[in-house]
N, CA, C and O atoms as CSV, one atom per row, in Angstrom:
chain,resi,resn,atom,element,x,y,z
A,1,MET,N,N,57.783,85.930,-5.194
A,1,MET,CA,C,58.509,86.264,-6.413
A,1,MET,C,C,59.987,86.452,-6.076
A,1,MET,O,O,60.325,87.209,-5.166
A,2,SER,N,N,60.844,85.786,-6.786
A,2,SER,CA,C,62.279,85.913,-6.507
A,2,SER,C,C,62.869,87.004,-7.394
A,2,SER,O,O,62.323,87.350,-8.442
A,3,ASN,N,N,63.988,87.527,-6.942
A,3,ASN,CA,C,64.690,88.520,-7.746
A,3,ASN,C,C,66.176,88.239,-7.696
A,3,ASN,O,O,66.621,87.319,-7.010
A,4,VAL,N,N,66.940,89.033,-8.426
A,4,VAL,CA,C,68.375,88.808,-8.567
A,4,VAL,C,C,69.113,88.886,-7.242
A,4,VAL,O,O,70.203,88.328,-7.116
A,5,PHE,N,N,68.539,89.572,-6.241
A,5,PHE,CA,C,69.226,89.758,-4.974
A,5,PHE,C,C,68.940,88.654,-3.959
A,5,PHE,O,O,69.502,88.689,-2.864
A,6,ASP,N,N,68.092,87.677,-4.275
A,6,ASP,CA,C,67.731,86.641,-3.321
A,6,ASP,C,C,68.926,85.828,-2.836
A,6,ASP,O,O,68.935,85.363,-1.696
A,7,ASP,N,N,69.923,85.653,-3.681
A,7,ASP,CA,C,71.053,84.799,-3.324
A,7,ASP,C,C,72.140,85.497,-2.515
A,7,ASP,O,O,73.070,84.829,-2.063
A,8,ILE,N,N,72.064,86.819,-2.310
A,8,ILE,CA,C,73.146,87.494,-1.610
A,8,ILE,C,C,72.950,87.530,-0.106
A,8,ILE,O,O,73.916,87.737,0.628
A,9,GLY,N,N,71.725,87.336,0.378
A,9,GLY,CA,C,71.485,87.293,1.809
A,9,GLY,C,C,71.391,88.667,2.444
A,9,GLY,O,O,71.688,89.688,1.825
A,10,THR,N,N,70.974,88.659,3.683
A,10,THR,CA,C,70.843,89.870,4.482
A,10,THR,C,C,71.407,89.573,5.861
A,10,THR,O,O,71.719,88.418,6.151
A,11,PRO,N,N,71.550,90.581,6.726
A,11,PRO,CA,C,72.067,90.303,8.069
A,11,PRO,C,C,71.228,89.277,8.829
A,11,PRO,O,O,71.777,88.483,9.593
A,12,ASN,N,N,69.904,89.278,8.633
A,12,ASN,CA,C,69.043,88.329,9.342
A,12,ASN,C,C,68.863,87.014,8.605
A,12,ASN,O,O,68.436,86.023,9.197
A,13,ASN,N,N,69.179,86.997,7.335
A,13,ASN,CA,C,69.020,85.802,6.523
A,13,ASN,C,C,70.191,85.711,5.545
A,13,ASN,O,O,70.018,85.925,4.345
A,14,PRO,N,N,71.403,85.388,6.066
A,14,PRO,CA,C,72.584,85.408,5.193
A,14,PRO,C,C,72.572,84.291,4.164
A,14,PRO,O,O,72.003,83.221,4.381
A,15,ALA,N,N,73.210,84.567,3.048
A,15,ALA,CA,C,73.374,83.558,2.014
A,15,ALA,C,C,74.365,82.509,2.496
A,15,ALA,O,O,75.259,82.801,3.291
A,16,LYS,N,N,74.197,81.292,2.010
A,16,LYS,CA,C,75.142,80.232,2.357
A,16,LYS,C,C,76.431,80.441,1.578
A,16,LYS,O,O,76.387,80.681,0.372
A,17,PRO,N,N,77.578,80.355,2.243
A,17,PRO,CA,C,78.833,80.500,1.496
A,17,PRO,C,C,79.079,79.291,0.606
A,17,PRO,O,O,78.625,78.184,0.898
A,18,LEU,N,N,79.796,79.515,-0.473
A,18,LEU,CA,C,80.176,78.414,-1.351
A,18,LEU,C,C,81.135,77.486,-0.642
A,18,LEU,O,O,81.898,77.905,0.228
A,19,GLU,N,N,81.091,76.220,-1.020
A,19,GLU,CA,C,82.107,75.296,-0.544
A,19,GLU,C,C,83.427,75.716,-1.163
A,19,GLU,O,O,83.500,75.953,-2.369
A,20,LEU,N,N,84.474,75.811,-0.348
A,20,LEU,CA,C,85.745,76.311,-0.856
A,20,LEU,C,C,86.359,75.427,-1.924
A,20,LEU,O,O,87.064,75.927,-2.800
A,21,GLY,N,N,86.112,74.145,-1.876
A,21,GLY,CA,C,86.727,73.247,-2.844
A,21,GLY,C,C,85.924,73.074,-4.117
A,21,GLY,O,O,86.399,72.427,-5.050
A,22,CYS,N,N,84.721,73.631,-4.190
A,22,CYS,CA,C,83.856,73.391,-5.334
A,22,CYS,C,C,83.159,74.684,-5.717
A,22,CYS,O,O,82.185,75.083,-5.080
A,23,VAL,N,N,83.647,75.323,-6.736
A,23,VAL,CA,C,83.049,76.569,-7.189
A,23,VAL,C,C,82.476,76.334,-8.574
A,23,VAL,O,O,83.192,75.932,-9.490
A,24,ALA,N,N,81.181,76.586,-8.724
A,24,ALA,CA,C,80.551,76.418,-10.025
A,24,ALA,C,C,81.075,77.490,-10.980
A,24,ALA,O,O,81.223,78.653,-10.605
A,25,LYS,N,N,81.345,77.092,-12.182
A,25,LYS,CA,C,81.820,78.040,-13.196
A,25,LYS,C,C,80.631,78.880,-13.635
A,25,LYS,O,O,79.643,78.361,-14.154
A,26,GLN,N,N,80.740,80.172,-13.420
A,26,GLN,CA,C,79.694,81.111,-13.797
A,26,GLN,C,C,80.117,81.834,-15.069
A,26,GLN,O,O,81.293,82.149,-15.247
A,27,PRO,N,N,79.155,82.097,-15.954
A,27,PRO,CA,C,79.525,82.876,-17.135
A,27,PRO,C,C,79.920,84.281,-16.705
A,27,PRO,O,O,79.373,84.816,-15.741
A,28,ASN,N,N,80.850,84.867,-17.402
A,28,ASN,CA,C,81.234,86.240,-17.087
A,28,ASN,C,C,81.372,87.033,-18.378
A,28,ASN,O,O,81.459,86.484,-19.476
A,29,ILE,N,N,81.387,88.335,-18.198
A,29,ILE,CA,C,81.407,89.228,-19.361
A,29,ILE,C,C,82.661,89.043,-20.209
A,29,ILE,O,O,82.618,89.231,-21.424
A,30,PHE,N,N,83.784,88.673,-19.575
A,30,PHE,CA,C,85.008,88.501,-20.348
A,30,PHE,C,C,84.916,87.281,-21.268
A,30,PHE,O,O,85.505,87.276,-22.349
A,31,ASP,N,N,84.174,86.240,-20.841
A,31,ASP,CA,C,83.956,85.097,-21.725
A,31,ASP,C,C,83.159,85.532,-22.951
A,31,ASP,O,O,83.441,85.109,-24.072
A,32,GLU,N,N,82.154,86.389,-22.720
A,32,GLU,CA,C,81.342,86.881,-23.827
A,32,GLU,C,C,82.151,87.808,-24.737
A,32,GLU,O,O,82.048,87.729,-25.961
A,33,ILE,N,N,82.949,88.675,-24.139
A,33,ILE,CA,C,83.785,89.582,-24.931
A,33,ILE,C,C,84.781,88.787,-25.760
A,33,ILE,O,O,85.095,89.171,-26.886
A,34,ALA,N,N,85.285,87.678,-25.213
A,34,ALA,CA,C,86.262,86.864,-25.931
A,34,ALA,C,C,85.687,86.283,-27.216
A,34,ALA,O,O,86.433,85.946,-28.135
A,35,LYS,N,N,84.351,86.164,-27.284
A,35,LYS,CA,C,83.713,85.628,-28.488
A,35,LYS,C,C,83.607,86.661,-29.607
A,35,LYS,O,O,83.345,86.303,-30.755
A,36,ILE,N,N,83.808,87.924,-29.287
A,36,ILE,CA,C,83.723,88.983,-30.289
A,36,ILE,C,C,84.995,88.947,-31.137
A,36,ILE,O,O,86.099,88.964,-30.594
A,37,PRO,N,N,84.851,88.899,-32.443
A,37,PRO,CA,C,86.053,88.931,-33.283
A,37,PRO,C,C,86.868,90.196,-33.002
A,37,PRO,O,O,86.308,91.281,-32.842
A,38,ILE,N,N,88.169,90.048,-32.944
A,38,ILE,CA,C,89.052,91.165,-32.611
A,38,ILE,C,C,88.822,92.353,-33.535
A,38,ILE,O,O,88.865,93.500,-33.089
A,39,GLU,N,N,88.580,92.092,-34.815
A,39,GLU,CA,C,88.395,93.211,-35.749
A,39,GLU,C,C,87.114,93.995,-35.475
A,39,GLU,O,O,86.977,95.120,-35.955
A,40,MET,N,N,86.175,93.431,-34.720
A,40,MET,CA,C,84.939,94.134,-34.378
A,40,MET,C,C,85.016,94.826,-33.013
A,40,MET,O,O,84.138,95.616,-32.668
A,41,MET,N,N,86.052,94.534,-32.250
A,41,MET,CA,C,86.176,95.082,-30.906
A,41,MET,C,C,86.850,96.442,-30.939
A,41,MET,O,O,87.739,96.688,-31.753
A,42,ASP,N,N,86.425,97.305,-30.060
A,42,ASP,CA,C,87.072,98.604,-29.880
A,42,ASP,C,C,88.540,98.337,-29.552
A,42,ASP,O,O,88.828,97.611,-28.600
A,43,PRO,N,N,89.474,98.904,-30.316
A,43,PRO,CA,C,90.891,98.628,-30.082
A,43,PRO,C,C,91.359,99.004,-28.674
A,43,PRO,O,O,92.222,98.335,-28.107
A,44,THR,N,N,90.788,100.076,-28.109
A,44,THR,CA,C,91.176,100.489,-26.762
A,44,THR,C,C,90.734,99.448,-25.743
A,44,THR,O,O,91.490,99.109,-24.832
A,45,LEU,N,N,89.512,98.939,-25.893
A,45,LEU,CA,C,89.013,97.899,-24.991
A,45,LEU,C,C,89.862,96.638,-25.104
A,45,LEU,O,O,90.244,96.048,-24.093
A,46,HIS,N,N,90.154,96.229,-26.332
A,46,HIS,CA,C,90.970,95.024,-26.548
A,46,HIS,C,C,92.344,95.175,-25.892
A,46,HIS,O,O,92.818,94.261,-25.217
A,47,ARG,N,N,92.975,96.321,-26.092
A,47,ARG,CA,C,94.296,96.570,-25.515
A,47,ARG,C,C,94.228,96.557,-23.972
A,47,ARG,O,O,95.088,95.979,-23.307
A,48,THR,N,N,93.190,97.204,-23.424
A,48,THR,CA,C,93.036,97.271,-21.967
A,48,THR,C,C,92.826,95.883,-21.376
A,48,THR,O,O,93.451,95.538,-20.373
A,49,LEU,N,N,91.958,95.087,-21.982
A,49,LEU,CA,C,91.715,93.728,-21.475
A,49,LEU,C,C,92.979,92.885,-21.547
A,49,LEU,O,O,93.270,92.115,-20.631
A,50,HIS,N,N,93.721,93.029,-22.622
A,50,HIS,CA,C,94.974,92.282,-22.769
A,50,HIS,C,C,95.978,92.693,-21.687
A,50,HIS,O,O,96.639,91.840,-21.094
A,51,GLN,N,N,96.091,94.007,-21.433
A,51,GLN,CA,C,97.010,94.496,-20.398
A,51,GLN,C,C,96.599,93.985,-19.020
A,51,GLN,O,O,97.448,93.561,-18.237
A,52,ARG,N,N,95.305,94.023,-18.723
A,52,ARG,CA,C,94.827,93.566,-17.411
A,52,ARG,C,C,95.095,92.073,-17.232
A,52,ARG,O,O,95.461,91.625,-16.145
A,53,GLY,N,N,94.909,91.313,-18.303
A,53,GLY,CA,C,95.208,89.881,-18.234
A,53,GLY,C,C,96.671,89.625,-17.938
A,53,GLY,O,O,97.006,88.729,-17.163
A,54,ASP,N,N,97.550,90.417,-18.559
A,54,ASP,CA,C,98.985,90.287,-18.291
A,54,ASP,C,C,99.325,90.674,-16.851
A,54,ASP,O,O,100.177,90.048,-16.220
A,55,GLN,N,N,98.658,91.706,-16.334
A,55,GLN,CA,C,98.956,92.193,-14.986
A,55,GLN,C,C,98.386,91.289,-13.900
A,55,GLN,O,O,99.062,91.001,-12.913
A,56,TYR,N,N,97.140,90.839,-14.080
A,56,TYR,CA,C,96.420,90.188,-12.979
A,56,TYR,C,C,96.118,88.714,-13.204
A,56,TYR,O,O,95.580,88.062,-12.310
A,57,GLY,N,N,96.442,88.179,-14.350
A,57,GLY,CA,C,96.183,86.771,-14.610
A,57,GLY,C,C,94.812,86.534,-15.224
A,57,GLY,O,O,94.101,87.478,-15.568
A,58,ASP,N,N,94.454,85.278,-15.356
A,58,ASP,CA,C,93.204,84.869,-15.970
A,58,ASP,C,C,92.015,85.368,-15.143
A,58,ASP,O,O,91.924,85.082,-13.950
A,59,TYR,N,N,91.112,86.109,-15.773
A,59,TYR,CA,C,89.975,86.702,-15.071
A,59,TYR,C,C,89.071,85.641,-14.442
A,59,TYR,O,O,88.611,85.820,-13.315
A,60,GLY,N,N,88.812,84.551,-15.144
A,60,GLY,CA,C,87.962,83.491,-14.601
A,60,GLY,C,C,88.557,82.871,-13.345
A,60,GLY,O,O,87.867,82.713,-12.338
A,61,GLU,N,N,89.837,82.521,-13.406
A,61,GLU,CA,C,90.513,81.938,-12.244
A,61,GLU,C,C,90.546,82.930,-11.082
A,61,GLU,O,O,90.279,82.568,-9.936
A,62,MET,N,N,90.874,84.175,-11.390
A,62,MET,CA,C,90.951,85.194,-10.353
A,62,MET,C,C,89.579,85.416,-9.715
A,62,MET,O,O,89.475,85.544,-8.495
A,63,SER,N,N,88.539,85.463,-10.528
A,63,SER,CA,C,87.186,85.687,-10.017
A,63,SER,C,C,86.764,84.590,-9.057
A,63,SER,O,O,86.191,84.864,-8.002
A,64,GLU,N,N,87.048,83.345,-9.421
A,64,GLU,CA,C,86.696,82.225,-8.534
A,64,GLU,C,C,87.440,82.329,-7.209
A,64,GLU,O,O,86.856,82.126,-6.144
A,65,MET,N,N,88.729,82.647,-7.276
A,65,MET,CA,C,89.519,82.733,-6.048
A,65,MET,C,C,89.043,83.866,-5.138
A,65,MET,O,O,88.929,83.679,-3.926
A,66,VAL,N,N,88.765,85.037,-5.711
A,66,VAL,CA,C,88.362,86.171,-4.881
A,66,VAL,C,C,86.984,85.915,-4.272
A,66,VAL,O,O,86.734,86.313,-3.135
A,67,GLN,N,N,86.093,85.263,-5.006
A,67,GLN,CA,C,84.774,84.964,-4.444
A,67,GLN,C,C,84.874,83.939,-3.310
A,67,GLN,O,O,84.149,84.047,-2.321
A,68,ARG,N,N,85.756,82.954,-3.439
A,68,ARG,CA,C,85.956,81.990,-2.345
A,68,ARG,C,C,86.519,82.691,-1.112
A,68,ARG,O,O,86.121,82.389,0.013
A,69,LEU,N,N,87.452,83.632,-1.325
A,69,LEU,CA,C,88.027,84.357,-0.198
A,69,LEU,C,C,86.965,85.231,0.464
A,69,LEU,O,O,86.893,85.289,1.692
A,70,LYS,N,N,86.145,85.906,-0.326
A,70,LYS,CA,C,85.073,86.728,0.237
A,70,LYS,C,C,84.046,85.861,0.970
A,70,LYS,O,O,83.549,86.252,2.026
A,71,ASP,N,N,83.729,84.693,0.420
A,71,ASP,CA,C,82.812,83.776,1.112
A,71,ASP,C,C,83.378,83.360,2.464
A,71,ASP,O,O,82.647,83.260,3.449
A,72,LEU,N,N,84.685,83.119,2.500
A,72,LEU,CA,C,85.334,82.756,3.753
A,72,LEU,C,C,85.224,83.899,4.763
A,72,LEU,O,O,84.942,83.660,5.937
A,73,LEU,N,N,85.441,85.123,4.322
A,73,LEU,CA,C,85.322,86.278,5.215
A,73,LEU,C,C,83.911,86.404,5.770
A,73,LEU,O,O,83.728,86.815,6.916
A,74,ARG,N,N,82.923,86.056,4.975
A,74,ARG,CA,C,81.521,86.176,5.387
A,74,ARG,C,C,80.993,84.933,6.089
A,74,ARG,O,O,79.845,84.929,6.535
A,75,SER,N,N,81.781,83.897,6.198
A,75,SER,CA,C,81.283,82.622,6.719
A,75,SER,C,C,80.813,82.697,8.171
A,75,SER,O,O,79.994,81.880,8.592
A,76,ASN,N,N,81.306,83.644,8.929
A,76,ASN,CA,C,80.786,83.870,10.277
A,76,ASN,C,C,79.996,85.167,10.239
A,76,ASN,O,O,80.502,86.242,10.563
A,77,GLU,N,N,78.716,85.031,9.826
A,77,GLU,CA,C,77.921,86.238,9.614
A,77,GLU,C,C,77.736,87.066,10.879
A,77,GLU,O,O,77.556,88.281,10.800
A,78,GLU,N,N,77.775,86.429,12.039
A,78,GLU,CA,C,77.643,87.189,13.293
A,78,GLU,C,C,78.740,88.252,13.391
A,78,GLU,O,O,78.476,89.394,13.768
A,79,HIS,N,N,79.958,87.870,13.053
A,79,HIS,CA,C,81.071,88.821,13.131
A,79,HIS,C,C,81.111,89.747,11.914
A,79,HIS,O,O,81.390,90.939,12.045
A,80,TRP,N,N,80.828,89.191,10.720
A,80,TRP,CA,C,80.888,89.982,9.495
A,80,TRP,C,C,79.945,91.174,9.568
A,80,TRP,O,O,80.331,92.290,9.219
A,81,PHE,N,N,78.714,90.952,10.018
A,81,PHE,CA,C,77.732,92.028,10.028
A,81,PHE,C,C,77.892,92.989,11.200
A,81,PHE,O,O,77.174,93.985,11.287
A,82,LYS,N,N,78.828,92.699,12.100
A,82,LYS,CA,C,79.173,93.670,13.141
A,82,LYS,C,C,80.125,94.727,12.596
A,82,LYS,O,O,80.264,95.803,13.178
A,83,LEU,N,N,80.768,94.425,11.497
A,83,LEU,CA,C,81.694,95.376,10.885
A,83,LEU,C,C,80.910,96.511,10.234
A,83,LEU,O,O,79.811,96.304,9.719
A,84,ALA,N,N,81.479,97.699,10.261
A,84,ALA,CA,C,80.879,98.847,9.585
A,84,ALA,C,C,80.989,98.649,8.071
A,84,ALA,O,O,81.875,97.929,7.609
A,85,PRO,N,N,80.098,99.279,7.293
A,85,PRO,CA,C,80.181,99.130,5.834
A,85,PRO,C,C,81.555,99.457,5.261
A,85,PRO,O,O,82.020,98.768,4.353
A,86,HIS,N,N,82.211,100.493,5.773
A,86,HIS,CA,C,83.533,100.838,5.233
A,86,HIS,C,C,84.567,99.763,5.575
A,86,HIS,O,O,85.512,99.559,4.813
A,87,GLU,N,N,84.407,99.079,6.694
A,87,GLU,CA,C,85.329,97.988,7.048
A,87,GLU,C,C,85.105,96.794,6.127
A,87,GLU,O,O,86.063,96.193,5.641
A,88,ARG,N,N,83.833,96.446,5.886
A,88,ARG,CA,C,83.533,95.324,4.983
A,88,ARG,C,C,84.024,95.626,3.570
A,88,ARG,O,O,84.593,94.758,2.910
A,89,GLU,N,N,83.804,96.856,3.107
A,89,GLU,CA,C,84.248,97.213,1.754
A,89,GLU,C,C,85.770,97.180,1.644
A,89,GLU,O,O,86.314,96.700,0.649
A,90,SER,N,N,86.450,97.685,2.658
A,90,SER,CA,C,87.919,97.634,2.639
A,90,SER,C,C,88.407,96.195,2.595
A,90,SER,O,O,89.337,95.881,1.853
A,91,LEU,N,N,87.791,95.315,3.381
A,91,LEU,CA,C,88.186,93.905,3.358
A,91,LEU,C,C,87.898,93.268,1.997
A,91,LEU,O,O,88.698,92.469,1.510
A,92,ASP,N,N,86.763,93.613,1.378
A,92,ASP,CA,C,86.472,93.105,0.031
A,92,ASP,C,C,87.541,93.547,-0.964
A,92,ASP,O,O,88.021,92.739,-1.759
A,93,MET,N,N,87.909,94.804,-0.924
A,93,MET,CA,C,88.905,95.318,-1.862
A,93,MET,C,C,90.282,94.718,-1.581
A,93,MET,O,O,91.031,94.422,-2.513
A,94,ILE,N,N,90.618,94.540,-0.309
A,94,ILE,CA,C,91.896,93.917,0.046
A,94,ILE,C,C,91.920,92.472,-0.451
A,94,ILE,O,O,92.947,92.003,-0.942
A,95,ALA,N,N,90.791,91.762,-0.326
A,95,ALA,CA,C,90.711,90.384,-0.834
A,95,ALA,C,C,90.989,90.364,-2.335
A,95,ALA,O,O,91.746,89.523,-2.820
A,96,LEU,N,N,90.375,91.294,-3.069
A,96,LEU,CA,C,90.611,91.381,-4.513
A,96,LEU,C,C,92.085,91.626,-4.807
A,96,LEU,O,O,92.659,90.974,-5.678
A,97,LYS,N,N,92.693,92.548,-4.099
A,97,LYS,CA,C,94.095,92.884,-4.348
A,97,LYS,C,C,95.015,91.708,-4.015
A,97,LYS,O,O,95.991,91.465,-4.725
A,98,ILE,N,N,94.707,90.978,-2.941
A,98,ILE,CA,C,95.506,89.794,-2.585
A,98,ILE,C,C,95.464,88.781,-3.724
A,98,ILE,O,O,96.500,88.250,-4.124
A,99,VAL,N,N,94.274,88.512,-4.242
A,99,VAL,CA,C,94.149,87.533,-5.317
A,99,VAL,C,C,94.841,88.031,-6.582
A,99,VAL,O,O,95.460,87.238,-7.292
A,100,ARG,N,N,94.751,89.314,-6.877
A,100,ARG,CA,C,95.471,89.848,-8.038
A,100,ARG,C,C,96.972,89.643,-7.896
A,100,ARG,O,O,97.654,89.346,-8.877
A,101,ILE,N,N,97.488,89.797,-6.690
A,101,ILE,CA,C,98.918,89.573,-6.451
A,101,ILE,C,C,99.258,88.103,-6.669
A,101,ILE,O,O,100.264,87.786,-7.304
A,102,VAL,N,N,98.429,87.210,-6.148
A,102,VAL,CA,C,98.690,85.771,-6.259
A,102,VAL,C,C,98.585,85.299,-7.712
A,102,VAL,O,O,99.406,84.498,-8.159
A,103,CYS,N,N,97.586,85.783,-8.452
A,103,CYS,CA,C,97.349,85.317,-9.823
A,103,CYS,C,C,98.162,86.064,-10.877
A,103,CYS,O,O,98.386,85.549,-11.972
A,104,GLY,N,N,98.596,87.262,-10.549
A,104,GLY,CA,C,99.276,88.085,-11.547
A,104,GLY,C,C,100.713,88.367,-11.186
A,104,GLY,O,O,101.448,87.494,-10.723
A,105,ARG,N,N,101.088,89.588,-11.405
A,105,ARG,CA,C,102.464,90.012,-11.119
A,105,ARG,C,C,102.589,90.407,-9.652
A,105,ARG,O,O,102.129,91.473,-9.242
A,106,HIS,N,N,103.210,89.547,-8.881
A,106,HIS,CA,C,103.332,89.794,-7.436
A,106,HIS,C,C,104.251,90.965,-7.124
A,106,HIS,O,O,104.194,91.525,-6.030
A,107,SER,N,N,105.084,91.332,-8.063
A,107,SER,CA,C,106.025,92.423,-7.803
A,107,SER,C,C,105.485,93.783,-8.240
A,107,SER,O,O,106.217,94.773,-8.230
A,108,GLN,N,N,104.214,93.836,-8.623
A,108,GLN,CA,C,103.616,95.105,-9.041
A,108,GLN,C,C,103.305,95.929,-7.788
A,108,GLN,O,O,102.429,95.563,-7.004
A,109,ALA,N,N,104.005,97.014,-7.608
A,109,ALA,CA,C,103.899,97.815,-6.388
A,109,ALA,C,C,102.504,98.390,-6.173
A,109,ALA,O,O,102.080,98.550,-5.028
A,110,ASP,N,N,101.783,98.703,-7.242
A,110,ASP,CA,C,100.459,99.308,-7.098
A,110,ASP,C,C,99.501,98.443,-6.292
A,110,ASP,O,O,98.745,98.963,-5.472
A,111,SER,N,N,99.521,97.138,-6.508
A,111,SER,CA,C,98.610,96.257,-5.768
A,111,SER,C,C,98.912,96.282,-4.275
A,111,SER,O,O,97.998,96.305,-3.450
A,112,TRP,N,N,100.182,96.276,-3.935
A,112,TRP,CA,C,100.568,96.338,-2.518
A,112,TRP,C,C,100.184,97.691,-1.913
A,112,TRP,O,O,99.724,97.764,-0.774
A,113,LEU,N,N,100.376,98.739,-2.676
A,113,LEU,CA,C,100.003,100.078,-2.213
A,113,LEU,C,C,98.482,100.185,-2.028
A,113,LEU,O,O,98.009,100.820,-1.085
A,114,ASP,N,N,97.728,99.560,-2.933
A,114,ASP,CA,C,96.268,99.572,-2.808
A,114,ASP,C,C,95.819,98.902,-1.511
A,114,ASP,O,O,94.907,99.389,-0.843
A,115,ILE,N,N,96.458,97.781,-1.151
A,115,ILE,CA,C,96.116,97.095,0.109
A,115,ILE,C,C,96.360,98.036,1.279
A,115,ILE,O,O,95.517,98.171,2.166
A,116,GLU,N,N,97.508,98.679,1.274
A,116,GLU,CA,C,97.834,99.635,2.330
A,116,GLU,C,C,96.803,100.764,2.373
A,116,GLU,O,O,96.378,101.183,3.450
A,117,GLY,N,N,96.408,101.249,1.209
A,117,GLY,CA,C,95.450,102.349,1.129
A,117,GLY,C,C,94.081,101.972,1.672
A,117,GLY,O,O,93.483,102.740,2.425
A,118,TYR,N,N,93.568,100.783,1.295
A,118,TYR,CA,C,92.254,100.363,1.789
A,118,TYR,C,C,92.291,100.112,3.296
A,118,TYR,O,O,91.317,100.405,3.991
A,119,ALA,N,N,93.385,99.580,3.805
A,119,ALA,CA,C,93.513,99.389,5.250
A,119,ALA,C,C,93.528,100.738,5.962
A,119,ALA,O,O,92.917,100.893,7.020
A,120,LYS,N,N,94.226,101.709,5.383
A,120,LYS,CA,C,94.277,103.045,5.985
A,120,LYS,C,C,92.913,103.715,5.968
A,120,LYS,O,O,92.527,104.356,6.946
A,121,LEU,N,N,92.178,103.578,4.872
A,121,LEU,CA,C,90.843,104.164,4.797
A,121,LEU,C,C,89.941,103.616,5.906
A,121,LEU,O,O,89.188,104.370,6.522
A,122,ALA,N,N,90.015,102.327,6.157
A,122,ALA,CA,C,89.207,101.731,7.228
A,122,ALA,C,C,89.710,102.193,8.590
A,122,ALA,O,O,88.921,102.589,9.449
A,123,ARG,N,N,91.016,102.141,8.782
A,123,ARG,CA,C,91.599,102.520,10.069
A,123,ARG,C,C,91.295,103.971,10.419
A,123,ARG,O,O,91.013,104.282,11.576
A,124,ASP,N,N,91.349,104.849,9.447
A,124,ASP,CA,C,91.112,106.273,9.687
A,124,ASP,C,C,89.680,106.569,10.126
A,124,ASP,O,O,89.407,107.628,10.690
A,125,ARG,N,N,88.764,105.630,9.866
A,125,ARG,CA,C,87.372,105.847,10.248
A,125,ARG,C,C,87.026,105.214,11.589
A,125,ARG,O,O,85.890,105.324,12.051
A,126,ILE,N,N,87.971,104.569,12.204
A,126,ILE,CA,C,87.748,103.990,13.527
A,126,ILE,C,C,87.902,105.101,14.545
A,126,ILE,O,O,88.910,105.806,14.569
A,127,SER,N,N,86.889,105.248,15.387
A,127,SER,CA,C,86.998,106.314,16.393
A,127,SER,C,C,88.053,105.917,17.416
A,127,SER,O,O,88.033,104.818,17.970
A,128,VAL,N,N,88.948,106.823,17.641
A,128,VAL,CA,C,90.051,106.571,18.568
A,128,VAL,C,C,89.655,107.106,19.938
A,128,VAL,O,O,89.305,108.277,20.090
A,129,GLN,N,N,89.717,106.228,20.923
A,129,GLN,CA,C,89.395,106.613,22.299
A,129,GLN,C,C,90.657,107.163,22.956
A,129,GLN,O,O,91.703,106.517,22.909
A,130,PRO,N,N,90.577,108.348,23.570
A,130,PRO,CA,C,91.759,108.853,24.263
A,130,PRO,C,C,92.059,107.969,25.468
A,130,PRO,O,O,91.141,107.423,26.079
A,131,PRO,N,N,93.338,107.824,25.813
A,131,PRO,CA,C,93.679,106.976,26.959
A,131,PRO,C,C,93.073,107.555,28.234
A,131,PRO,O,O,92.990,108.769,28.420
A,132,ALA,N,N,92.661,106.648,29.090
A,132,ALA,CA,C,92.081,107.065,30.392
A,132,ALA,C,C,93.172,107.703,31.238
A,132,ALA,O,O,94.310,107.235,31.268
A,133,THR,N,N,92.808,108.772,31.918
A,133,THR,CA,C,93.786,109.437,32.790
A,133,THR,C,C,93.634,108.879,34.200
A,133,THR,O,O,92.517,108.696,34.682
A,134,PRO,N,N,94.756,108.609,34.859
A,134,PRO,CA,C,94.680,108.028,36.216
A,134,PRO,C,C,94.250,109.042,37.261
A,134,PRO,O,O,94.142,108.705,38.440
C-alpha cells in the first residue's frame, strides 16, 4: 500500500531528484486560491498574498526554483544524510531565502538577514573542539 510519503525517500532508500531542466507543474494552493472571487476572499488573506507576491515574485516560479535547488542539495544522499537535522533544515531555509531574493526584491534586507540567521543557528550547534595543546 502506498502513501503520501513514498516519494520523499529515506536515508536507505532516497527519492530520485528531479531533473533540473524539467520540472513538472504541480498544482498548488495559491492556484486554487486564485480561483476564488476576490469578493469572497478574506480581505486580510487577499492583501497578504498580494504583498507576498510583490516581495517574493510569482509563487509558482519560486516554488519550482526552490525545489530544484533542494533536489540539487540532496542529489548526493551519502553526504546529505550525514548532516544533522538542524544543518539540513538551515540549508533548506537558506535555499528558500536565496530563491526569494532572486525572484523578488533582491534589496530587501530581511531576506539577507534571514540567511545569516539560519547559518548562525546551524553554526551555533556545531560542537567546537578546543585547540590541542602542545
